[in-house]
N, C-alpha and C positions, 0 to 999 in steps of 0.2 A: 805452288798451289797445293791445296789440301786434297788428299786422296779420300774417296768416299768411305773406305773402311776406317780411316782415322777419325773422320767426323762422326760416324756411327758409334765407334768405341768411346769417343770423348763425351758424347751427349747421352749415351745409354748407361753410363756408370751410375748416375744419380737416379735410381729407380723411383724415389718419392716424387721427383719432378715429373717424370714420365707418367706416373699414375695420376697425379693431379691434372696434368694436361689432358690425358685421355678422359678423365671424369668431366672436365670442363667442356670438352668437345661433345661428349655424349649428352650432357645437360643442355647444351645449345641445340642439338638435334632434336631432343625430346620436346623442347619448347615449341618448335615449329611444326610438330606433328599434330594435326587437328584431332581433337577428341570428338567422338560422335555422340550426340544426344538424339534419341528418337522420341520426339514429342509430336503429338497431334493436337490440333486445336479442338476444343469442345464444340460440337455442332451447334448451329444457331438455335435449334429447337430446345436443346438442353440448356443453353444460355438463357433463353426466354423463360424457361421454367424456373431457373435459379433466380433471375431478376424479379419475376413476379412474386415468387415465394418470399424473397427478402422484403419487398415493398409491402406485401400483405402482413408479414410478421411485424414490421415497424409500425404500420397503421394500427394494428391490434394493441401494440405496446403503448402507443401514444394515447389511445382512447381510454386506457386504464388510469391516466393521470387526471386527477380532480380538476375540473374546469374545462377540459377539452371535450367538445361536442362531436367534432368531425375532423378528419385529417386526410389529406391527399399527399402522397409521397412519390417522388421521382428520384431514382438513384442512377448516377452516371458512372460507367465503368471505363477503364483505360484499355482493357482487352477482354477477350472471351474466356480466358483461362486456358489450361492445356492439360493433356494427359500424357504420361510417359509410360510406354509399353516395354515389356521385356523382349530383347532380341538375343538369339543364340548366335554368337560371333565366332567364326572359325578363321584361323590364319594358317595358310599353307606356304611353306618355304620350298620353292623349287629352284635349287641352285642359285640362279641370279635373280629370278623374279619372285615376288612375294604376292600371294593372292589373299584377299580379305573378303569374306562373305558374311552376310548377316541375314537371319531369317526371323520373322516375327513368330513368337511362341504363342500357340493358342491351345485352349482346353476345350475338349468336346463335352457337351452337356445336352440337356433336353432341348434347348433352343438352338442347337447347332454349335459351331465353333466360335468361341469368344477369346480375343487376345488377352494375355496376362497383363494386368495393369500393375505397374510398380507404384506410381503416385499420381495424384490428381491435384493440380494447382487451381485454386479457386480464382475467379475473376477479381482483379484489383479494382477497388472502388476509388473513383476520382472525387466524388462529392455527392451531396444530396440536397434537393430542393423540397421544401415542405410548406404546404398551406394549411393552416389550422383555423378552424372556427371554434372560438372559445369564449368563456365568460370574461368580462372586464376584470383586469387585475391579475391575470395569469403571469407568472414569472417566466420570462424568456430563458433565463439561465437554466432552469430545471429542464426545459425542452432541449436546449443545446447539449447539456451534459448527458441526457438520456440518449439522444441520437448519436452522439459521439461515442459513447460506450457500447451501444448496441451494434454499430457498424464498424467500430474499431478505427475511426478516422479522427483527424484533428478538428477542432471546433471551427477553424477558419475555412474549412471545406464544406460548411453547412450554411444554407440560406433558409431562413424561416420567415414566413409572412403570417402575422397574427391578424385575424379578422374577428373582432369582438362581435358577438351575436346580437347586435342592436337592430 
């Protein structure tokens, strides 16, 4: 039988192997530690303002195209967007236990305390439905390209109904 001291001496002579194994173990441990993201959804009232603003902007743009008399737009979204706030994170190492705490950082101003915003993610657009009253002979292709570029979505996510003004 092998003695424990002999085994340790035998396998600790190759330091490169030990360093590689320790790095591998550390990497596996780091993969399973969850990373914390502090995101808050945009409130429904803010989302309604964003949605209404986009729809009005698109209606105004479409009315500028020759041949379009009126337009009605409905944009559908996959989410409400989100805001990411800054948190002050502290880690305390007490012998065996490790404590982690995080506090929302806020700035004081005239309107009270406001959290520090890192980034705001706009709501993602799923598609758009548009009803247009237009003169006969209006090219649908122009409308599809205009809407696609204005909203930053693919053409297949757009539905257009043309009503000629007869």
